[in-house]
Residue, then its C-alpha position, 0 to 999 in steps of 0.5 A: m176223555t173216557y166220558l166222551v168215549n163212553l157217550g160216543a159208543f152209547q150214541a153210535t150203538w143206539l143209532v145202529t140198533v134203532f135204524a137197523a130195527a126200523e129195517g127189521r134186523l136185530w144183529p147190527g145193533a147187538s153186534v155193535l153193542a158187543c164191539s162197544v163193550a169190548a172196545q170200552s173194556a180195553r185197558r188203555l181206555n179205562v172206561r168204567l163199565p157196570g158189571l154183568g148183574l147191573l147190565a142184565g138187571t137194567a135190561a130186565i127192568g127196561l123190558c118190563s117197563d116197555s112190556a107194560l107200556w106195550r100192554l097199555g097201548w102207549i108204544s107198539f112196533p111195526e111187524h117188520a120191527q117185532i123181533g121177539w115178544p111182547v117187545p122186541v129183543w132189540m129193545s134189550v140191546l138199547w137197555v143194556n146199551f143205556a146201562t153201559t153209561l151208568d158208571e161213566s157218563l152218567a156216574w153223576a146222576g147218582k149224586r144228583p137225583l133231581l137233575a137226573a129225573a129231569l134228564g129222564a123226563v126229557g130224554g126218555p120221550l125224545s128217544y122213543l120219539s126218535g125211534e118212531y121217527v125212523g120207523a122202529l116203533t110207534v108212540g101213541p096216543r101221543a099225550g098219554a104216551v109221552l107223559a108215561l115215558a117222561g114219568l118212567w124215565a124220570m124214575a128209572i135214571p135216578l133209580l138205576a144211577w143210585i143202584a150203580k152208585s151203590l154197587r160202586g161204593s160196596g165194591h160189587a160192581g163185578a166187572p174188571s173195568a168198573v174197578k180199574g177206573g176207581p169209584s166216582 
């Protein structure tokens, strides 16, 4: 059940963030992320969330990666969606949102790196292309950008899942909710 709550909260936050960004608004996504984390942290839901260090670290890794993609011209942002620089702040909301899945709905990825890489290689580009479809960003030139996104995400999911698994195993997860669900 907690898996579905976590996955549903992730999807809802992604949708609100990307659709709001397409309209040039940051706060709806950030607000839904805050509500999502607060709701999932409720004792009766028992969802395991990573500590603040992993949430912030994931956002930093993601923003550096997206900045490199932007610098190489593989992603760009329309003027109305450019809230921040070099990549919009709403992208950090998406990366923190992604990090909320690392100890719950993606906890399996730390044990199955090849499957996690395959998920990243397919799901990463689809996420960016979906964002492009609603007008939040542009992906291109198409072939090079999609291959870059596939490679980035094929590395990111197993790496971040391994880091999350290592933190769970060492007892340094940092968030009370990460402890109450127990290790995976």
